[in-house]
C-alpha positions in Angstrom: -29.6 -37.4 38.1 -27.5 -37.3 35.0 -23.7 -37.7 34.7 -22.0 -35.9 31.9 -18.5 -36.0 30.3 -16.7 -34.1 27.6 -13.3 -34.5 26.0 -11.8 -31.7 23.8 -8.7 -31.5 21.6 -8.4 -28.2 19.9 -5.7 -27.6 17.3 -5.0 -24.1 16.1 -2.1 -22.1 14.6 -2.9 -19.7 17.4 -1.3 -21.2 20.6 -4.0 -19.5 22.7 -6.6 -21.8 21.2 -4.5 -25.0 21.1 -5.4 -27.1 24.1 -6.8 -30.4 25.5 -9.6 -30.5 28.0 -11.8 -32.8 30.0 -15.0 -31.9 31.8 -17.1 -34.1 34.0 -20.4 -33.2 35.7 -23.6 -34.1 37.5 -27.0 -32.6 36.8 -30.3 -33.1 38.5 -33.9 -32.0 38.5 -36.1 -31.6 41.6 -39.9 -31.2 41.6 -41.0 -30.1 45.1 -44.3 -31.8 46.2 -47.3 -29.4 46.0 -45.4 -26.9 43.9 -45.3 -26.0 40.2 -41.7 -24.9 40.4 -39.0 -27.0 38.7 -35.6 -26.7 40.3 -32.6 -28.0 38.4 -28.9 -27.8 39.1 -25.5 -29.1 38.3 -21.9 -29.2 39.1 -19.0 -29.4 36.6 -15.3 -29.9 37.0 -13.0 -28.9 34.1 -9.3 -29.3 33.4 -7.6 -27.6 30.4 -4.0 -27.9 29.4 -2.5 -25.7 26.7 0.1 -27.2 24.3 2.6 -24.4 24.2 3.6 -21.3 26.2 1.9 -18.1 25.1 4.2 -15.2 24.1 3.7 -13.0 27.1 4.1 -15.7 29.8 6.9 -18.0 31.1 4.7 -20.9 32.0 2.4 -23.2 30.0 -1.2 -22.5 30.9 -3.2 -25.1 32.9 -6.7 -24.3 34.2 -8.8 -26.1 36.8 -12.3 -25.0 37.4 -15.6 -25.7 39.2 -19.0 -24.5 37.9 -22.2 -24.7 40.0 -25.5 -24.1 38.3 -29.0 -23.5 39.8 -32.1 -22.9 37.7 -35.7 -22.2 38.7 -38.7 -22.4 36.4 -42.5 -22.6 36.7 -43.9 -24.1 33.5 -47.5 -23.2 34.6 -46.6 -19.5 34.8 -47.0 -18.2 31.3 -47.6 -14.9 29.6 -48.6 -15.1 25.9 -47.0 -18.5 25.8 -43.7 -17.4 27.3 -42.4 -18.9 30.6 -39.8 -17.1 32.6 -36.7 -18.8 34.2 -34.1 -17.7 36.6 -30.6 -19.1 36.4 -27.6 -18.6 38.7 -24.0 -19.8 37.9 -20.9 -19.6 40.1 -17.6 -20.3 38.4 -14.3 -20.7 40.3 -11.3 -21.0 37.9 -7.7 -21.5 39.1 -4.9 -21.2 36.5 -1.2 -21.7 36.4 -1.2 -18.1 35.1 -2.9 -15.8 37.6 -4.1 -13.4 34.9 -6.7 -16.1 33.9 -8.1 -16.8 37.3 -11.8 -16.0 37.9 -14.5 -16.1 40.5 -17.8 -15.3 38.8 -21.4 -15.0 40.0 -23.8 -14.8 37.1 -27.6 -14.3 37.2 -29.7 -14.8 34.1 -33.3 -14.0 33.6 -34.7 -15.7 30.5 -37.9 -16.7 28.8 -38.8 -19.9 26.8 -41.6 -20.8 24.5 -42.6 -24.4 23.5 -43.7 -24.5 19.9 
């Protein structure tokens, strides 16, 4: 298990990109006994606070989000040196401005190659 943390302070002339943020998370890897599959996953909690009010809104933007990640990979399954992976991410973002709220289910199919 790994704990992660990130602090951001973005400064821009464009108020849509001028914000402060903090993200904390946990990540882990599980290797089921008797299986070649590697299961990894994580959870992140993020807070973002914008410095000023954007032109089309009456409130300053503040976002609070959760992100859940699950990844499956079998390093012994290979085709010409490429190993497939399957990733799933769920994002639930609440915002002080409803326009920016999201609930997102994303599935990614990828390949990797160790050089």
